[in-house]
NULO-238821 format. One record per residue: residue number from 1; x, y, z of N, C-alpha, C in turn; residue in three letters. Coordinates in nm, 2 decimals. Example, Ala and Ser with C-alpha at 12.3 -4.5 7.8 and 13.67 -1.06 7.14 Angstrom:
NODE     n   n.east   n.north     n.up   ca.east   ca.north    ca.up   c.east   c.north     c.up   res
NODE     1     1.32     -0.57     0.78      1.23      -0.45     0.78     1.32     -0.33     0.78   ALA
NODE     2     1.28     -0.22     0.71      1.37      -0.11     0.71     1.29      0.00     0.79   SER
//
This chain:
NODE     n   n.east   n.north     n.up   ca.east   ca.north    ca.up   c.east   c.north     c.up   res
NODE     1    -0.19     -0.35    -0.35     -0.19      -0.48    -0.29    -0.10     -0.48    -0.17   UNK
NODE     2    -0.14     -0.55    -0.07     -0.06      -0.57     0.05    -0.06     -0.71     0.10   UNK
NODE     3     0.05     -0.75     0.16      0.05      -0.89     0.22    -0.02     -0.88     0.35   UNK
NODE     4    -0.14     -0.92     0.36     -0.22      -0.91     0.48    -0.21     -1.03     0.57   UNK
NODE     5    -0.14     -1.13     0.53     -0.13      -1.25     0.62     0.01     -1.28     0.65   UNK
NODE     6     0.07     -1.21     0.75      0.20      -1.24     0.79     0.22     -1.38     0.83   UNK
NODE     7     0.33     -1.44     0.80      0.35      -1.58     0.84     0.49     -1.60     0.88   UNK
NODE     8     0.51     -1.69     0.97      0.65      -1.72     1.02     0.70     -1.83     0.93   UNK
NODE     9     0.82     -1.81     0.88      0.88      -1.91     0.79     0.92     -2.04     0.87   UNK
NODE    10     0.89     -2.15     0.82      0.93      -2.28     0.88     1.07     -2.32     0.85   UNK
NODE    11     1.11     -2.43     0.90      1.25      -2.48     0.87     1.26     -2.51     0.72   UNK
NODE    12     1.38     -2.46     0.67      1.41      -2.48     0.53     1.33     -2.39     0.43   UNK
NODE    13     1.26     -2.30     0.49      1.17      -2.22     0.40     1.24     -2.10     0.34   UNK
NODE    14     1.37     -2.08     0.37      1.44      -1.96     0.32     1.42     -1.84     0.42   UNK
NODE    15     1.47     -1.73     0.38      1.46      -1.61     0.46     1.32     -1.55     0.48   UNK
NODE    16     1.30     -1.48     0.59      1.18      -1.40     0.61     1.22     -1.26     0.64   UNK
NODE    17     1.12     -1.17     0.61      1.15      -1.03     0.64     1.03     -0.96     0.70   UNK
NODE    18     1.06     -0.85     0.76      0.96      -0.77     0.82     0.92     -0.66     0.72   UNK
NODE    19     0.79     -0.66     0.69      0.74      -0.57     0.59     0.64     -0.46     0.64   UNK
NODE    20     0.65     -0.34     0.59      0.55      -0.24     0.63     0.43     -0.24     0.53   UNK
NODE    21     0.46     -0.25     0.40      0.36      -0.25     0.30     0.41     -0.29     0.17   UNK
NODE    22     0.32     -0.33     0.08      0.35      -0.37    -0.06     0.25     -0.31    -0.15   UNK
NODE    23     0.29     -0.25    -0.25      0.21      -0.19    -0.35     0.23     -0.26    -0.49   UNK
NODE    24     0.13     -0.33    -0.54      0.15      -0.41    -0.66     0.20     -0.33    -0.78   UNK
NODE    25     0.15     -0.21    -0.80      0.19      -0.13    -0.91     0.20      0.01    -0.87   UNK
NODE    26     0.31      0.07    -0.88      0.34       0.21    -0.85     0.42      0.27    -0.96   UNK
NODE    27     0.39      0.40    -0.99      0.47       0.47    -1.09     0.56      0.58    -1.03   UNK
NODE    28     0.55      0.59    -0.90      0.62       0.70    -0.83     0.75      0.64    -0.76   UNK
NODE    29     0.78      0.51    -0.78      0.89       0.45    -0.71     0.99      0.39    -0.81   UNK
NODE    30     1.00      0.45    -0.92      1.09       0.41    -1.02     1.03      0.41    -1.16   UNK
NODE    31     1.12      0.40    -1.27      1.07       0.40    -1.40     0.96      0.30    -1.43   UNK
NODE    32     0.86      0.33    -1.50      0.75       0.24    -1.54     0.67      0.20    -1.42   UNK
NODE    33     0.59      0.09    -1.44      0.51       0.04    -1.33     0.59     -0.06    -1.25   UNK
NODE    34     0.59     -0.04    -1.11      0.68      -0.12    -1.03     0.61     -0.18    -0.91   UNK
NODE    35     0.64     -0.31    -0.88      0.61      -0.37    -0.76     0.70     -0.32    -0.65   UNK
NODE    36     0.64     -0.25    -0.55      0.72      -0.18    -0.45     0.70     -0.24    -0.31   UNK
NODE    37     0.81     -0.26    -0.25      0.81      -0.32    -0.11     0.87     -0.22    -0.02   UNK
NODE    38     0.80     -0.19     0.09      0.85      -0.11     0.20     0.88     -0.20     0.31   UNK
NODE    39     1.00     -0.21     0.35      1.04      -0.30     0.46     1.01     -0.22     0.59   UNK
NODE    40     1.00     -0.30     0.70      0.97      -0.24     0.83     1.10     -0.25     0.92   UNK
NODE    41     1.14     -0.13     0.97      1.26      -0.13     1.06     1.37     -0.04     1.00   UNK
NODE    42     1.41      0.06     1.07      1.53       0.14     1.04     1.58      0.21     1.16   UNK
NODE    43     1.71      0.20     1.19      1.77       0.26     1.31     1.86      0.37     1.27   UNK
NODE    44     1.86      0.42     1.15      1.95       0.52     1.11     1.91      0.66     1.17   UNK
NODE    45     1.78      0.68     1.18      1.74       0.80     1.25     1.77      0.93     1.18   UNK
NODE    46     1.74      0.94     1.05      1.77       1.06     0.97     1.66      1.17     1.02   UNK
NODE    47     1.70      1.28     1.07      1.61       1.39     1.10     1.52      1.43     0.99   UNK
NODE    48     1.39      1.44     1.01      1.30       1.48     0.90     1.26      1.37     0.81   UNK
NODE    49     1.29      1.25     0.83      1.25       1.14     0.75     1.10      1.14     0.74   UNK
NODE    50     1.04      1.12     0.61      0.90       1.14     0.60     0.83      1.00     0.61   UNK
NODE    51     0.90      0.89     0.65      0.83       0.76     0.67     0.86      0.71     0.81   UNK
NODE    52     0.84      0.79     0.91      0.87       0.75     1.05     0.80      0.62     1.09   UNK
NODE    53     0.68      0.59     1.03      0.61       0.47     1.08     0.68      0.35     1.03   UNK
NODE    54     0.77      0.36     0.94      0.85       0.24     0.90     0.97      0.21     0.99   UNK
NODE    55     0.99      0.29     1.09      1.12       0.28     1.17     1.11      0.17     1.27   UNK
NODE    56     1.01      0.15     1.35      1.01       0.05     1.45     1.03     -0.09     1.39   UNK
NODE    57     1.10     -0.17     1.46      1.14      -0.30     1.40     1.03     -0.41     1.42   UNK
NODE    58     0.93     -0.38     1.50      0.83      -0.48     1.53     0.73     -0.51     1.42   UNK
NODE    59     0.74     -0.62     1.36      0.64      -0.67     1.26     0.66     -0.82     1.25   UNK
NODE    60     0.56     -0.89     1.22      0.57      -1.04     1.20     0.64     -1.07     1.07   UNK
NODE    61     0.73     -1.17     1.07      0.81      -1.20     0.95     0.72     -1.26     0.85   UNK
NODE    62     0.75     -1.22     0.72      0.68      -1.28     0.61     0.79     -1.35     0.52   UNK
NODE    63     0.76     -1.48     0.48      0.86      -1.55     0.40     0.89     -1.47     0.27   UNK
NODE    64     1.02     -1.46     0.24      1.05      -1.39     0.12     0.99     -1.45     0.00   UNK
NODE    65     0.98     -1.58     0.00      0.93      -1.65    -0.12     0.79     -1.61    -0.15   UNK
NODE    66     0.71     -1.57    -0.05      0.57      -1.52    -0.07     0.57     -1.38    -0.15   UNK
NODE    67     0.67     -1.30    -0.11      0.68      -1.17    -0.17     0.73     -1.19    -0.32   UNK
NODE    68     0.82     -1.28    -0.34      0.87      -1.31    -0.47     0.75     -1.35    -0.56   UNK
NODE    69     0.67     -1.45    -0.51      0.56      -1.50    -0.59     0.46     -1.39    -0.62   UNK
NODE    70     0.43     -1.30    -0.52      0.34      -1.19    -0.55     0.39     -1.09    -0.66   UNK
NODE    71     0.52     -1.07    -0.65      0.58      -0.98    -0.76     0.57     -1.04    -0.89   UNK
NODE    72     0.61     -1.17    -0.90      0.61      -1.24    -1.03     0.47     -1.25    -1.09   UNK
NODE    73     0.37     -1.26    -1.00      0.23      -1.27    -1.04     0.18     -1.15    -1.12   UNK
NODE    74     0.25     -1.03    -1.10      0.21      -0.91    -1.16     0.26     -0.90    -1.30   UNK
NODE    75     0.35     -0.99    -1.35      0.40      -0.98    -1.48     0.28     -1.03    -1.58   UNK
NODE    76     0.28     -0.97    -1.70      0.37      -0.88    -1.76     0.34     -0.73    -1.74   UNK
NODE    77     0.26     -0.70    -1.64      0.21      -0.56    -1.62     0.31     -0.47    -1.55   UNK
NODE    78     0.43     -0.52    -1.50      0.52      -0.43    -1.43     0.66     -0.44    -1.51   UNK
NODE    79     0.73     -0.33    -1.48      0.86      -0.32    -1.55     0.97     -0.36    -1.45   UNK
NODE    80     0.94     -0.36    -1.32      1.05      -0.39    -1.22     1.00     -0.39    -1.08   UNK
NODE    81     1.09     -0.40    -0.99      1.06      -0.40    -0.85     1.15     -0.29    -0.78   UNK
NODE    82     1.09     -0.23    -0.68      1.17      -0.13    -0.60     1.16     -0.17    -0.45   UNK
NODE    83     1.27     -0.17    -0.38      1.28      -0.20    -0.24     1.31     -0.07    -0.17   UNK
NODE    84     1.23     -0.03    -0.07      1.25       0.09     0.01     1.21      0.07     0.15   UNK
NODE    85     1.18      0.17     0.23      1.15       0.14     0.36     1.11      0.26     0.45   UNK
NODE    86     1.15      0.24     0.58      1.24       0.15     0.64     1.38      0.14     0.57   UNK
NODE    87     1.46      0.05     0.62      1.59       0.03     0.57     1.61     -0.11     0.52   UNK
NODE    88     1.61     -0.13     0.39      1.62      -0.26     0.34     1.75     -0.33     0.38   UNK
NODE    89     1.86     -0.26     0.39      1.99      -0.32     0.41     2.01     -0.36     0.56   UNK
NODE    90     1.91     -0.33     0.64      1.92      -0.39     0.78     1.85     -0.52     0.79   UNK
NODE    91     1.81     -0.57     0.67      1.76      -0.71     0.65     1.83     -0.77     0.53   UNK
NODE    92     1.96     -0.77     0.53      2.04      -0.80     0.41     2.02     -0.94     0.35   UNK
NODE    93     2.00     -1.04     0.44      1.99      -1.18     0.38     1.85     -1.19     0.31   UNK
NODE    94     1.75     -1.13     0.36      1.62      -1.13     0.29     1.62     -1.06     0.16   UNK
NODE    95     1.69     -0.94     0.16      1.70      -0.86     0.04     1.78     -0.94    -0.07   UNK
NODE    96     1.89     -1.00    -0.02      1.97      -1.08    -0.12     1.89     -1.19    -0.18   UNK
NODE    97     1.81     -1.26    -0.10      1.73      -1.37    -0.15     1.62     -1.32    -0.25   UNK
NODE    98     1.55     -1.21    -0.21      1.45      -1.15    -0.29     1.51     -1.11    -0.43   UNK
NODE    99     1.61     -1.03    -0.43      1.67      -0.98    -0.55     1.72     -1.09    -0.64   UNK
NODE   100     1.78     -1.19    -0.58      1.84      -1.31    -0.66     1.72     -1.38    -0.73   UNK
NODE   101     1.61     -1.40    -0.65      1.50      -1.47    -0.71     1.43     -1.39    -0.83   UNK
NODE   102     1.42     -1.26    -0.81      1.37      -1.17    -0.91     1.46     -1.18    -1.04   UNK
NODE   103     1.59     -1.17    -1.01      1.68      -1.17    -1.12     1.68     -1.30    -1.20   UNK
NODE   104     1.67     -1.41    -1.13      1.67      -1.54    -1.19     1.54     -1.56    -1.27   UNK
NODE   105     1.43     -1.50    -1.23      1.30      -1.52    -1.30     1.28     -1.45    -1.43   UNK
NODE   106     1.37     -1.36    -1.46      1.34      -1.29    -1.59     1.40     -1.15    -1.60   UNK
NODE   107     1.33     -1.06    -1.67      1.39      -0.93    -1.71     1.34     -0.82    -1.63   UNK
NODE   108     1.29     -0.84    -1.51      1.24      -0.72    -1.42     1.36     -0.65    -1.37   UNK
NODE   109     1.36     -0.51    -1.37      1.46      -0.43    -1.32     1.45     -0.42    -1.17   UNK
NODE   110     1.56     -0.40    -1.10      1.56      -0.40    -0.95     1.63     -0.27    -0.90   UNK
NODE   111     1.55     -0.19    -0.82      1.61      -0.07    -0.76     1.60     -0.09    -0.61   UNK
NODE   112     1.71     -0.05    -0.54      1.71      -0.05    -0.39     1.74      0.09    -0.34   UNK
NODE   113     1.65      0.14    -0.26      1.68       0.27    -0.19     1.73      0.24    -0.05   UNK
NODE   114     1.84      0.31    -0.01      1.90       0.28     0.12     1.96      0.41     0.18   UNK
NODE   115     1.96      0.41     0.31      2.03       0.52     0.38     2.18      0.50     0.40   UNK
NODE   116     2.23      0.39     0.37      2.37       0.36     0.37     2.43      0.42     0.25   UNK
NODE   117     2.56      0.47     0.26      2.62       0.52     0.14     2.70      0.40     0.08   UNK
NODE   118     2.76      0.43    -0.04      2.82       0.32    -0.11     2.94      0.26    -0.04   UNK
NODE   119     3.02      0.35     0.03      3.13       0.30     0.11     3.09      0.21     0.22   UNK
NODE   120     2.98      0.24     0.28      2.93       0.16     0.39     2.88      0.02     0.34   UNK
NODE   121     2.82      0.02     0.22      2.77      -0.10     0.16     2.89     -0.19     0.12   UNK
NODE   122     2.98     -0.13     0.05      3.10      -0.21     0.00     3.18     -0.26     0.12   UNK
NODE   123     3.18     -0.20     0.23      3.26      -0.24     0.34     3.20     -0.36     0.42   UNK
NODE   124     3.07     -0.39     0.40      3.00      -0.49     0.48     2.96     -0.60     0.38   UNK
NODE   125     3.01     -0.73     0.41      2.98      -0.84     0.32     2.83     -0.86     0.30   UNK
NODE   126     2.75     -0.85     0.41      2.61      -0.87     0.40     2.54     -0.77     0.32   UNK
NODE   127     2.57     -0.65     0.34      2.51      -0.54     0.25     2.55     -0.55     0.11   UNK
NODE   128     2.68     -0.58     0.09      2.73      -0.60    -0.05     2.66     -0.71    -0.12   UNK
NODE   129     2.63     -0.82    -0.05      2.56      -0.93    -0.11     2.41     -0.90    -0.14   UNK
NODE   130     2.36     -0.81    -0.05      2.22      -0.77    -0.07     2.19     -0.70    -0.20   UNK
NODE   131     2.29     -0.62    -0.24      2.27      -0.54    -0.37     2.33     -0.60    -0.49   UNK
NODE   132     2.38     -0.72    -0.47      2.46      -0.79    -0.58     2.38     -0.80    -0.71   UNK
NODE   133     2.25     -0.82    -0.70      2.16      -0.83    -0.82     2.08     -0.71    -0.86   UNK
NODE   134     2.11     -0.60    -0.79      2.04      -0.47    -0.82     2.09     -0.41    -0.94   UNK
NODE   135     2.00     -0.35    -1.02      2.04      -0.26    -1.13     2.09     -0.13    -1.08   UNK
NODE   136     2.02     -0.08    -0.98      2.05       0.06    -0.93     2.03      0.06    -0.78   UNK
NODE   137     2.12      0.12    -0.71      2.11       0.15    -0.57     2.11      0.30    -0.55   UNK
NODE   138     2.02      0.36    -0.48      2.02       0.50    -0.45     2.06      0.51    -0.30   UNK
NODE   139     2.18      0.56    -0.28      2.25       0.55    -0.15     2.27      0.68    -0.08   UNK
NODE   140     2.27      0.67     0.05      2.30       0.78     0.14     2.19      0.82     0.23   UNK
NODE   141     2.23      0.88     0.35      2.13       0.93     0.45     2.05      1.04     0.39   UNK
NODE   142     1.92      1.05     0.44      1.84       1.17     0.41     1.89      1.28     0.49   UNK
NODE   143     1.92      1.40     0.42      1.96       1.52     0.49     1.86      1.63     0.47   UNK
NODE   144     1.78      1.66     0.57      1.67       1.75     0.56     1.71      1.89     0.50   UNK
NODE   145     1.83      1.94     0.54      1.87       2.07     0.48     1.91      2.07     0.34   UNK
NODE   146     1.92      1.95     0.28      1.94       1.93     0.14     1.83      1.87     0.06   UNK
NODE   147     1.71      1.88     0.12      1.59       1.82     0.06     1.58      1.85    -0.09   UNK
NODE   148     1.54      1.74    -0.16      1.52       1.75    -0.31     1.39      1.70    -0.35   UNK
NODE   149     1.36      1.57    -0.33      1.23       1.51    -0.36     1.20      1.49    -0.50   UNK
NODE   150     1.30      1.47    -0.59      1.28       1.43    -0.72     1.38      1.32    -0.76   UNK
NODE   151     1.35      1.25    -0.87      1.44       1.16    -0.93     1.47      1.04    -0.83   UNK
NODE   152     1.38      1.01    -0.74      1.39       0.91    -0.63     1.50      0.95    -0.53   UNK
NODE   153     1.54      1.07    -0.53      1.64       1.12    -0.43     1.57      1.21    -0.33   UNK
NODE   154     1.57      1.18    -0.20      1.51       1.26    -0.10     1.59      1.39    -0.08   UNK
NODE   155     1.72      1.38    -0.09      1.81       1.49    -0.07     1.92      1.49    -0.17   UNK
NODE   156     1.99      1.60    -0.19      2.08       1.61    -0.30     2.21      1.53    -0.27   UNK
NODE   157     2.24      1.49    -0.15      2.36       1.41    -0.12     2.34      1.27    -0.16   UNK
NODE   158     2.22      1.22    -0.18      2.19       1.08    -0.21     2.24      1.05    -0.35   UNK
NODE   159     2.32      0.94    -0.37      2.39       0.92    -0.50     2.33      0.80    -0.57   UNK
NODE   160     2.33      0.81    -0.70      2.29       0.70    -0.79     2.41      0.60    -0.80   UNK
NODE   161     2.40      0.48    -0.77      2.50       0.38    -0.79     2.45      0.28    -0.90   UNK
NODE   162     2.48      0.31    -1.02      2.43       0.22    -1.13     2.52      0.10    -1.14   UNK
NODE   163     2.46     -0.01    -1.11      2.53      -0.14    -1.12     2.52     -0.21    -1.25   UNK
NODE   164     2.42     -0.17    -1.33      2.41      -0.21    -1.47     2.37     -0.09    -1.55   UNK
NODE   165     2.36     -0.10    -1.68      2.32       0.01    -1.76     2.17      0.03    -1.78   UNK
NODE   166     2.09     -0.04    -1.70      1.95      -0.04    -1.73     1.88      0.09    -1.72   UNK
NODE   167     1.92      0.17    -1.61      1.85       0.30    -1.59     1.95      0.41    -1.61   UNK
NODE   168     1.90      0.52    -1.67      1.97       0.64    -1.70     1.92      0.75    -1.61   UNK
NODE   169     1.99      0.86    -1.59      1.94       0.97    -1.51     1.81      1.02    -1.57   UNK
NODE   170     1.80      1.02    -1.70      1.68       1.08    -1.76     1.56      0.99    -1.73   UNK
NODE   171     1.57      0.86    -1.71      1.46       0.77    -1.67     1.42      0.81    -1.53   UNK
NODE   172     1.51      0.84    -1.44      1.47       0.87    -1.31     1.41      1.01    -1.29   UNK
NODE   173     1.46      1.10    -1.38      1.40       1.24    -1.37     1.26      1.24    -1.41   UNK
NODE   174     1.22      1.14    -1.49      1.08       1.13    -1.54     0.98      1.07    -1.44   UNK
NODE   175     1.03      1.01    -1.33      0.94       0.95    -1.24     0.85      1.05    -1.17   UNK
NODE   176     0.72      1.03    -1.16      0.64       1.12    -1.09     0.68      1.14    -0.95   UNK
NODE   177     0.66      1.26    -0.90      0.71       1.30    -0.76     0.61      1.25    -0.66   UNK
NODE   178     0.48      1.24    -0.70      0.37       1.20    -0.60     0.27      1.12    -0.67   UNK
NODE   179     0.22      1.02    -0.60      0.12       0.93    -0.65     0.01      0.90    -0.54   UNK
NODE   180    -0.11      0.90    -0.58     -0.22       0.86    -0.49    -0.29      0.74    -0.55   UNK
NODE   181    -0.29      0.63    -0.48     -0.35       0.51    -0.53    -0.47      0.47    -0.45   UNK
NODE   182    -0.59      0.45    -0.51     -0.71       0.41    -0.44    -0.73      0.27    -0.47   UNK
NODE   183    -0.73      0.19    -0.36     -0.75       0.04    -0.38    -0.89      0.00    -0.41   UNK
NODE   184    -0.91     -0.13    -0.43     -1.04      -0.19    -0.46    -1.14     -0.17    -0.35   UNK
NODE   185    -1.09     -0.16    -0.23     -1.18      -0.14    -0.11    -1.18      0.00    -0.06   UNK
NODE   186    -1.13      0.09    -0.14     -1.13       0.23    -0.10    -1.02      0.28    -0.02   UNK
NODE   187    -0.92      0.19     0.01     -0.80       0.23     0.09    -0.72      0.32     0.00   UNK
NODE   188    -0.65      0.42     0.07     -0.58       0.52    -0.01    -0.43      0.51     0.03   UNK
NODE   189    -0.34      0.51    -0.07     -0.20       0.51    -0.05    -0.14      0.63    -0.11   UNK
NODE   190    -0.07      0.71    -0.04      0.01       0.82    -0.09     0.15      0.79    -0.09   UNK
NODE   191     0.22      0.80    -0.20      0.36       0.76    -0.21     0.43      0.86    -0.31   UNK
NODE   192     0.56      0.85    -0.31      0.64       0.94    -0.39     0.73      1.03    -0.31   UNK
NODE   193     0.84      1.07    -0.37      0.94       1.15    -0.30     0.89      1.29    -0.26   UNK
NODE   194     0.79      1.34    -0.32      0.74       1.47    -0.28     0.60      1.47    -0.22   UNK
NODE   195     0.56      1.35    -0.18      0.43       1.34    -0.11     0.43      1.41     0.02   UNK
NODE   196     0.36      1.52     0.02      0.36       1.62     0.13     0.31      1.55     0.26   UNK
NODE   197     0.38      1.57     0.37      0.33       1.52     0.50     0.19      1.56     0.53   UNK
NODE   198     0.16      1.69     0.50      0.03       1.74     0.53    -0.08      1.67     0.45   UNK
NODE   199    -0.05      1.63     0.33     -0.14       1.55     0.25    -0.16      1.41     0.30   UNK
NODE   200    -0.05      1.35     0.35     -0.06       1.22     0.41    -0.15      1.22     0.53   UNK
NODE   201    -0.13      1.33     0.62     -0.21       1.34     0.74    -0.35      1.36     0.71   UNK
NODE   202    -0.38      1.44     0.61     -0.52       1.47     0.58    -0.59      1.35     0.53   UNK
NODE   203    -0.52      1.27     0.44     -0.59       1.15     0.39    -0.61      1.05     0.50   UNK
NODE   204    -0.51      1.04     0.59     -0.52       0.94     0.70    -0.64      0.98     0.79   UNK
NODE   205    -0.67      1.11     0.80     -0.78       1.16     0.89    -0.91      1.16     0.81   UNK
NODE   206    -0.91      1.12     0.68     -1.03       1.12     0.60    -1.07      1.26     0.56   UNK
NODE   207    -0.97      1.35     0.55     -1.00       1.49     0.51    -0.91      1.53     0.39   UNK
NODE   208    -0.92      1.46     0.28     -0.83       1.49     0.16    -0.85      1.64     0.12   UNK
NODE   209    -0.74      1.70     0.08     -0.74       1.84     0.03    -0.62      1.86    -0.06   UNK
//
């Protein structure tokens, strides 16, 4: 699933955010089936990042309330939501609003993947508020020479910051490393920590292998 109709939020409509993609149900972005949001925009510039198309900030804003409604519409078929990117914490007000709404609505788990480390998050009021309702934050820059690609960690320096007891290391170790999703209209999404760049390029060119 993708939000194909970007819209500009009107007065009093709450926060809006720039999105790269939304996948209604993924199993490679956290334990269980997850509503996964890739935000658009990241200025951290980690060498070797495998999602470079999410780095430019240019994208039409989508009201957060629309993404919340889309996520909640997937219940009871999902176990939680995952925010990744791009860099979610460069849109902290929108992330805070989204996570608070998901938390208030029920029992869905919340995971946030970020390139900021825990100290950087705790030192900034906006970033700190953004993860206030998260169950788990996976924090730290991607370091190519420490590449890992399992357990939702792109590199070994990235740390689990468990803010609740919902997720255990064993839960994260069981997450599939790669996932290929074929949509209702034949569109192909390749996701996961170990999704090889060569496979992504081949699929994009219509030459799966």
